[in-house]
C-alpha positions as CSV (number, residue, x, y, z in Angstrom):
1,X,-127.1,-49.5,151.2
2,X,-129.7,-46.8,151.6
3,X,-133.1,-46.2,149.7
4,X,-134.6,-42.8,150.3
5,X,-138.1,-42.4,149.7
6,X,-139.3,-38.8,148.5
7,X,-142.7,-37.3,147.8
8,X,-142.5,-35.7,144.6
9,X,-145.6,-33.4,144.7
10,X,-147.5,-31.7,147.4
11,X,-147.7,-34.6,149.9
12,X,-150.3,-37.5,150.2
13,X,-148.4,-39.4,147.3
14,X,-148.6,-42.7,149.1
15,X,-145.1,-42.9,150.5
16,X,-146.0,-45.0,153.5
17,X,-147.3,-47.8,151.2
18,X,-144.0,-47.9,149.1
19,X,-142.1,-47.7,152.3
20,X,-144.2,-50.8,153.4
21,X,-143.7,-52.3,150.0
22,X,-139.9,-52.3,149.9
23,X,-139.1,-52.6,153.5
24,X,-139.0,-56.3,153.6
25,X,-135.5,-56.1,152.5
26,X,-134.7,-53.2,154.8
27,X,-133.4,-53.8,158.2
28,X,-133.9,-50.1,159.5
29,X,-136.5,-47.6,158.6
30,X,-135.8,-44.0,159.4
31,X,-138.0,-40.8,159.2
32,X,-135.7,-37.8,158.5
33,X,-137.9,-34.8,159.0
34,X,-141.4,-33.7,159.9
35,X,-143.5,-34.4,162.9
36,X,-147.1,-35.7,163.6
37,X,-148.6,-33.9,160.9
38,X,-147.5,-36.2,158.4
39,X,-150.3,-38.9,158.0
40,X,-149.3,-42.3,156.6
41,X,-151.9,-45.0,155.9
42,X,-150.4,-48.4,155.5
43,X,-152.7,-51.5,154.5
44,X,-151.7,-54.9,155.1
45,X,-154.4,-57.7,154.1
46,X,-157.6,-56.5,155.9
47,X,-155.8,-54.3,158.4
48,X,-155.2,-50.6,157.9
49,X,-152.9,-48.8,160.2
50,X,-152.9,-44.8,160.2
51,X,-149.6,-43.5,161.5
52,X,-148.6,-40.0,161.9
53,X,-145.1,-40.2,163.6
54,X,-143.9,-43.8,164.0
55,X,-141.9,-44.9,160.9
56,X,-144.0,-47.0,158.4
57,X,-141.8,-50.0,158.6
58,X,-143.0,-50.7,162.2
59,X,-145.9,-52.7,160.4
60,X,-143.1,-55.1,159.2
61,X,-141.4,-55.4,162.3
62,X,-138.4,-53.3,161.4
63,X,-136.3,-51.2,163.7
64,X,-137.7,-47.6,163.3
65,X,-135.7,-44.4,164.0
66,X,-137.0,-40.8,164.3
67,X,-134.1,-38.9,163.1
68,X,-132.6,-35.6,164.4
69,X,-134.4,-33.7,161.5
70,X,-137.7,-34.7,163.1
71,X,-139.7,-32.9,165.6
72,X,-141.4,-35.2,168.2
73,X,-144.5,-34.9,170.2
74,X,-144.1,-37.6,173.0
75,X,-147.8,-37.9,173.6
76,X,-148.3,-39.0,169.9
77,X,-145.4,-41.1,169.8
78,X,-146.4,-43.3,172.8
79,X,-150.0,-43.2,171.8
80,X,-149.1,-44.8,168.5
81,X,-146.8,-47.3,170.1
82,X,-149.6,-48.4,172.4
83,X,-152.1,-48.6,169.4
84,X,-149.7,-50.9,167.7
85,X,-149.2,-53.1,170.6
86,X,-152.8,-53.3,171.2
87,X,-153.2,-54.7,167.6
88,X,-150.4,-57.6,168.1
89,X,-147.5,-55.7,166.9
90,X,-144.2,-55.2,168.9
91,X,-142.6,-51.9,167.5
92,X,-139.0,-51.4,168.1
93,X,-138.5,-47.5,167.7
94,X,-135.7,-45.4,168.6
95,X,-135.6,-41.6,168.8
96,X,-132.5,-39.3,167.9
97,X,-131.3,-37.4,171.1
98,X,-130.7,-34.3,168.7
99,X,-134.4,-34.2,167.6
100,X,-136.5,-31.4,168.9
101,X,-139.6,-31.8,171.1
102,X,-142.9,-30.2,170.4
103,X,-144.2,-28.8,173.6
104,X,-148.0,-27.9,174.4
105,X,-147.2,-24.2,174.1
106,X,-146.2,-24.9,170.3
107,X,-149.4,-26.3,169.6
108,X,-151.3,-23.3,171.2
109,X,-149.1,-20.7,169.4
110,X,-149.6,-22.7,165.8
111,X,-153.3,-22.4,166.1
112,X,-153.3,-18.7,167.3
113,X,-150.8,-17.8,164.4
114,X,-152.8,-19.7,161.6
115,X,-156.1,-18.0,162.9
116,X,-154.5,-14.4,162.6
117,X,-153.2,-15.3,159.1
118,X,-156.6,-16.5,157.9
119,X,-157.9,-13.0,158.5
120,X,-155.7,-11.8,155.4
121,X,-156.0,-15.0,153.4
122,X,-152.4,-15.9,154.2
123,X,-152.9,-19.3,156.1
124,X,-150.6,-21.9,155.2
125,X,-153.2,-24.8,156.0
126,X,-151.0,-26.2,158.9
127,X,-152.4,-29.1,161.0
128,X,-152.1,-27.0,164.1
129,X,-149.9,-29.7,165.6
130,X,-147.1,-27.3,166.6
131,X,-144.7,-28.4,163.9
132,X,-143.8,-24.8,162.6
133,X,-143.3,-23.2,166.0
134,X,-140.8,-26.1,167.2
135,X,-138.7,-25.7,164.0
136,X,-138.8,-21.9,164.8
137,X,-137.4,-22.6,168.2
138,X,-134.9,-25.0,166.8
139,X,-133.5,-22.3,164.5
140,X,-133.9,-19.8,167.2
141,X,-131.6,-21.9,169.5
142,X,-134.2,-22.1,172.2
143,X,-135.7,-25.4,171.5
144,X,-136.0,-28.6,174.0
145,X,-134.5,-31.8,172.5
146,X,-134.9,-35.2,173.3
147,X,-131.7,-35.5,175.1
148,X,-132.8,-32.8,177.3
149,X,-135.8,-34.8,178.5
150,X,-133.1,-37.1,180.0
151,X,-131.3,-34.8,182.2
152,X,-133.6,-33.1,184.7
153,X,-131.1,-30.1,185.4
154,X,-130.9,-29.5,181.5
155,X,-134.6,-29.7,181.2
156,X,-135.3,-27.3,183.9
157,X,-133.0,-24.7,182.4
158,X,-134.4,-25.2,179.0
159,X,-138.2,-24.7,180.2
160,X,-137.1,-21.7,182.6
161,X,-135.7,-19.9,179.6
162,X,-138.2,-20.4,176.9
163,X,-141.6,-20.7,178.5
164,X,-141.7,-17.1,180.0
165,X,-141.2,-15.9,176.3
166,X,-143.8,-18.1,175.0
167,X,-146.1,-16.9,177.7
168,X,-145.4,-13.3,176.9
169,X,-146.1,-13.8,173.4
170,X,-149.4,-15.5,174.0
171,X,-150.7,-13.0,176.6
172,X,-149.2,-9.8,175.3
173,X,-149.1,-10.1,171.6
174,X,-152.3,-12.3,171.0
175,X,-154.1,-11.3,174.1
176,X,-154.7,-15.1,175.2
177,X,-155.7,-15.8,178.8
178,X,-152.9,-18.4,179.4
179,X,-154.2,-19.5,182.8
180,X,-157.3,-20.7,181.4
181,X,-156.8,-22.7,178.3
182,X,-159.3,-25.7,177.9
183,X,-157.4,-27.9,175.7
184,X,-153.7,-27.4,177.1
185,X,-154.4,-26.0,180.5
186,X,-150.5,-26.3,181.8
187,X,-149.1,-25.2,178.4
188,X,-147.3,-22.2,179.9
189,X,-146.7,-23.7,183.4
190,X,-142.9,-24.5,183.8
191,X,-143.5,-26.9,186.6
192,X,-146.3,-28.8,185.1
193,X,-144.4,-29.1,182.0
194,X,-141.2,-30.3,183.8
195,X,-143.1,-33.0,185.4
196,X,-144.7,-34.3,182.4
197,X,-141.8,-34.3,180.0
198,X,-139.4,-35.5,182.6
199,X,-141.7,-38.6,182.8
200,X,-141.5,-38.9,179.2
201,X,-137.7,-38.9,179.5
202,X,-137.8,-41.6,182.0
203,X,-139.9,-43.8,179.7
204,X,-137.6,-43.2,176.8
205,X,-134.6,-44.4,179.1
206,X,-136.6,-47.4,180.5
207,X,-137.3,-48.5,176.9
208,X,-134.0,-47.7,175.7
209,X,-135.1,-45.6,173.0
210,X,-132.7,-42.7,172.7
211,X,-129.8,-43.1,170.3
212,X,-127.1,-40.7,168.6
213,X,-128.9,-41.3,165.1
214,X,-125.8,-40.6,162.8
215,X,-123.5,-42.9,164.7
216,X,-126.3,-45.6,165.2
217,X,-127.2,-45.5,161.5
218,X,-123.6,-45.6,160.3
219,X,-122.8,-48.5,162.5
220,X,-125.9,-50.3,161.2
221,X,-124.8,-49.6,157.8
222,X,-121.1,-50.7,158.3
223,X,-122.5,-53.8,159.9
224,X,-124.3,-54.7,156.6
225,X,-127.8,-53.5,157.5
226,X,-129.9,-51.8,154.8
227,X,-131.6,-48.5,155.4
228,X,-134.8,-47.0,154.2
229,X,-135.0,-43.4,154.8
230,X,-138.6,-42.1,154.8
231,X,-139.6,-38.5,154.0
232,X,-142.8,-36.8,155.0
233,X,-144.8,-34.4,153.1
234,X,-143.6,-33.5,149.5
235,X,-141.0,-31.7,147.4
236,X,-143.3,-28.6,146.6
237,X,-143.8,-27.9,150.3
238,X,-140.1,-28.0,151.2
239,X,-139.1,-25.0,152.9
240,X,-136.3,-24.3,150.4
241,X,-137.6,-25.8,147.2
242,X,-141.3,-25.5,147.5
243,X,-143.9,-22.7,147.0
244,X,-142.9,-20.3,149.9
245,X,-144.7,-19.4,152.1
246,X,-147.2,-22.2,151.7
247,X,-144.7,-24.7,152.9
248,X,-143.7,-27.1,155.8
249,X,-140.9,-26.1,158.0
250,X,-138.4,-28.8,157.0
251,X,-136.8,-30.4,153.9
252,X,-138.7,-33.3,152.5
253,X,-136.3,-33.4,149.5
254,X,-133.4,-36.1,149.5
255,X,-131.0,-33.3,150.8
256,X,-133.2,-33.3,154.0
257,X,-132.3,-37.2,154.3
258,X,-128.6,-36.3,155.2
259,X,-129.0,-33.4,157.5
260,X,-131.9,-35.2,159.2
261,X,-130.2,-38.6,159.9
262,X,-126.5,-37.7,160.3
263,X,-125.5,-39.6,157.3
264,X,-123.3,-38.3,154.8
265,X,-124.4,-36.8,151.4
266,X,-122.1,-39.6,149.8
267,X,-123.9,-42.2,151.7
268,X,-127.3,-41.0,150.4
269,X,-126.1,-40.3,146.8
270,X,-124.6,-43.8,146.6
271,X,-128.0,-45.4,147.3
272,X,-131.4,-45.2,145.5
273,X,-133.7,-42.2,145.5
274,X,-137.4,-43.2,144.8
275,X,-139.7,-40.4,143.9
276,X,-143.3,-41.1,144.8
277,X,-145.9,-39.8,142.3
278,X,-149.7,-39.8,142.5
279,X,-151.2,-40.3,139.0
280,X,-153.1,-37.0,139.6
281,X,-152.4,-34.1,141.7
282,X,-153.6,-33.1,145.3
283,X,-153.1,-30.8,148.0
284,X,-154.6,-29.7,151.3
285,X,-154.5,-26.0,152.2
286,X,-154.0,-22.6,150.6
287,X,-151.6,-21.7,147.8
288,X,-151.5,-22.2,143.9
289,X,-152.5,-25.2,142.0
290,X,-152.3,-24.3,138.2
291,X,-153.8,-27.5,137.1
292,X,-156.8,-27.6,139.7
293,X,-160.1,-28.9,138.8
294,X,-162.9,-27.3,140.9
295,X,-162.1,-26.2,144.3
296,X,-162.2,-26.6,148.0
297,X,-163.9,-23.7,150.0
298,X,-161.4,-22.0,152.3
299,X,-158.5,-23.4,150.6
300,X,-158.6,-22.7,146.8
301,X,-158.0,-18.9,146.2
302,X,-161.1,-17.1,145.2
303,X,-163.4,-20.2,145.1
304,X,-166.6,-20.2,146.9
305,X,-168.5,-23.0,145.2
306,X,-169.9,-26.2,146.7
307,X,-167.7,-29.4,146.0
308,X,-170.7,-31.4,147.2
309,X,-173.0,-30.0,144.6
310,X,-170.8,-29.5,141.4
311,X,-172.0,-27.1,138.7
312,X,-169.3,-27.3,136.1
313,X,-167.4,-30.0,134.3
314,X,-164.1,-29.4,136.1
315,X,-165.9,-29.6,139.6
316,X,-167.7,-32.7,138.6
317,X,-164.4,-34.3,137.6
318,X,-162.7,-33.2,140.8
319,X,-165.6,-34.6,142.8
320,X,-165.4,-38.0,141.0
321,X,-161.7,-38.1,141.5
322,X,-161.7,-37.1,145.1
323,X,-164.5,-39.7,146.0
324,X,-162.6,-42.5,144.1
325,X,-159.2,-41.7,145.5
326,X,-160.7,-41.2,149.0
327,X,-158.8,-37.8,148.9
328,X,-159.2,-36.7,152.4
329,X,-156.3,-36.0,154.7
330,X,-155.0,-38.8,157.0
331,X,-154.7,-36.5,160.1
332,X,-157.0,-33.9,159.6
333,X,-159.9,-35.3,157.5
334,X,-159.9,-32.2,155.2
335,X,-160.9,-32.6,151.6
336,X,-158.1,-32.4,149.5
337,X,-157.9,-30.1,146.2
338,X,-157.7,-32.1,143.0
339,X,-155.8,-31.3,139.9
340,X,-154.2,-32.9,136.6
341,X,-150.8,-34.4,136.7
342,X,-148.3,-31.4,136.5
343,X,-144.8,-32.4,134.6
344,X,-143.3,-29.0,135.2
345,X,-143.6,-29.8,139.0
346,X,-142.1,-33.3,138.6
347,X,-139.1,-32.0,136.6
348,X,-138.5,-29.6,139.5
349,X,-138.6,-32.4,141.9
350,X,-136.7,-34.9,140.0
351,X,-133.7,-32.3,139.6
352,X,-134.0,-31.5,143.3
353,X,-133.7,-34.8,144.6
354,X,-132.0,-36.8,141.8
355,X,-134.6,-39.6,141.3
356,X,-133.3,-43.1,140.4
357,X,-136.8,-44.6,140.1
358,X,-140.5,-43.8,140.4
359,X,-143.4,-45.2,142.2
360,X,-146.7,-44.1,140.7
361,X,-149.9,-44.6,142.8
362,X,-153.6,-44.3,142.4
363,X,-153.5,-45.3,138.7
364,X,-156.8,-47.4,139.5
365,X,-158.3,-44.1,140.7
366,X,-158.5,-42.5,137.1
367,X,-160.1,-45.5,135.6
368,X,-163.5,-44.8,134.0
369,X,-162.7,-41.2,132.8
370,X,-163.0,-40.7,129.1
371,X,-159.8,-38.8,128.9
372,X,-157.1,-37.3,131.1
373,X,-155.0,-34.4,130.9
374,X,-151.3,-33.7,131.9
375,X,-149.7,-30.3,132.0
376,X,-146.7,-30.8,129.9
377,X,-145.5,-27.3,130.4
378,X,-146.7,-23.7,131.5
379,X,-147.1,-20.5,129.7
380,X,-146.1,-17.3,131.6
381,X,-146.0,-13.9,129.9
382,X,-145.8,-15.3,126.5
383,X,-143.0,-17.8,127.5
384,X,-143.2,-21.5,127.6
385,X,-141.8,-23.0,130.9
386,X,-140.7,-26.6,131.1
387,X,-140.2,-26.4,135.2
388,X,-141.6,-24.4,138.0
389,X,-140.5,-20.8,138.4
390,X,-138.8,-19.8,141.6
391,X,-141.5,-17.7,143.1
392,X,-145.0,-18.6,144.1
393,X,-146.5,-15.5,142.8
394,X,-145.1,-16.6,139.2
395,X,-146.3,-20.0,139.6
396,X,-149.9,-18.7,140.4
397,X,-149.8,-16.8,137.1
398,X,-148.9,-20.0,135.2
399,X,-151.2,-21.3,132.8
400,X,-151.0,-25.0,132.1
401,X,-150.2,-26.3,128.5
402,X,-152.0,-29.6,128.4
403,X,-151.7,-32.8,126.6
404,X,-154.6,-35.2,126.3
405,X,-154.7,-38.9,126.9
406,X,-157.5,-41.3,126.3
407,X,-158.7,-43.1,129.4
408,X,-158.9,-46.6,130.5
409,X,-161.7,-48.7,131.9
410,X,-162.1,-49.9,135.5
411,X,-160.4,-53.5,135.9
412,X,-160.0,-56.4,138.4
413,X,-157.2,-54.7,139.9
414,X,-156.1,-57.6,142.1
415,X,-155.6,-59.6,138.9
416,X,-153.9,-56.7,137.3
417,X,-151.5,-56.4,140.1
418,X,-150.8,-60.3,140.3
419,X,-150.4,-60.5,136.2
420,X,-147.9,-57.5,136.1
421,X,-147.3,-54.6,133.8
422,X,-148.5,-56.0,130.7
423,X,-152.0,-56.7,132.3
424,X,-152.3,-52.9,132.6
425,X,-154.7,-51.3,130.0
426,X,-152.7,-50.1,127.0
427,X,-153.9,-46.5,127.7
428,X,-152.6,-46.7,131.1
429,X,-149.3,-47.9,130.0
430,X,-149.0,-45.0,127.6
431,X,-149.8,-42.6,130.2
432,X,-147.2,-43.8,132.5
433,X,-144.4,-44.4,129.9
434,X,-145.0,-40.7,128.9
435,X,-144.2,-39.6,132.5
436,X,-141.1,-41.8,132.7
437,X,-139.7,-40.7,129.3
438,X,-140.3,-37.2,130.2
439,X,-138.4,-37.4,133.4
440,X,-135.9,-39.7,132.2
441,X,-136.4,-42.0,135.2
442,X,-137.7,-45.6,135.1
443,X,-140.9,-46.6,136.9
444,X,-140.1,-49.1,139.8
445,X,-143.6,-49.7,141.2
446,X,-147.4,-49.0,140.2
447,X,-150.1,-48.8,142.7
448,X,-153.4,-50.1,141.7
449,X,-155.0,-50.4,145.1
450,X,-154.7,-49.3,148.8
451,X,-152.6,-52.1,150.0
452,X,-149.0,-53.5,149.3
453,X,-150.5,-56.4,147.5
454,X,-152.1,-54.3,145.0
455,X,-148.9,-53.0,143.4
456,X,-147.0,-54.0,140.4
457,X,-143.3,-54.1,141.2
458,X,-141.2,-53.8,138.2
459,X,-137.9,-53.3,140.2
460,X,-136.7,-53.4,143.6
461,X,-134.2,-50.7,144.7
462,X,-132.3,-53.0,147.1
């Protein structure tokens, strides 16, 4: 069977820990979209692993697959594999031959374009890792794929076609001195790129990593193996279902699991789809956030305050939650914007992916607050909305309609995790049951700490 893990919010919901939690019963763990902009932190005992590309199941010794929906930076891939080996693990990771390759020129252009957008306050808040430009080239039919690295003649042809175009854009449109780049000195040099990436192809061949992903996964499933499909980012930055243009360049929703792996929609639909929910809301980068508390300079539209020196009650709450939840980007270290839980957002995500269960993380982070709020609906132009409007501009104009809940005290969360659901404070159970009832989806797991052991497991999807 398949279990698909989907972020229900704006990313950073704790998907990696849920994959790690349930992957004991999986044989293969698959990333189906995104690239090395997707930070996953997995804690096991006293060990913490920060991964941006390798599937989280590698910590448990599972076969990991980077599907055709991913964009892959070979430098990052092999760096992470070496890091895991140095820490005593033996990761078995396969890469789809149809997956596209992030080239150095993609990273250069990503940074330039984001800088230009920032002049008009239109920056998306990308990580600058070349993800968007790589997906652009994929859609423009000028990309380089993993399979191309295995064939020197094809790789040469691909580079001779695309590099002059990128060189002209960088030099003629953006005025970049492409022959004197500090960080990526050979980003626009066909010969240097060929030598570097042909060597990556040789390494992929030596380690027998390349697979036809759809066929590989279908054969695994037909032989009785269980698959876990791992999404990156979250529903509200899905390029089709998110708050465009403040989105990623792929589909984190469950539909992305089928196109990003080669498995059929019927296979995904016959399995479980677990929506991962943070008990409050965070985001990195620009764009609307109707339930936001306080703000982050440079990201929150119109905010010029100092989150390290909060002046209002909302800013103080944001600072308390940010510090308690360590709300800083895994990849970038950037402070995350903080807001109350948003039910219209979760209704949208539930509909888009068809969640069969929820995993709610960071319940412990909210301990100690006198009261909490949840946006149960929006008000827009005098109308009550139960779900997100289609345009980002409308979403920005939405006013939250809040429901207030009594808070709960801090606990010995290890003991709570051991003793189970009934050991949760009564007010926390009321909060969680409200979310479950509103979405008409059962809660499978509740995170009350950073590691897999700090989780109340109510149901296992396999």
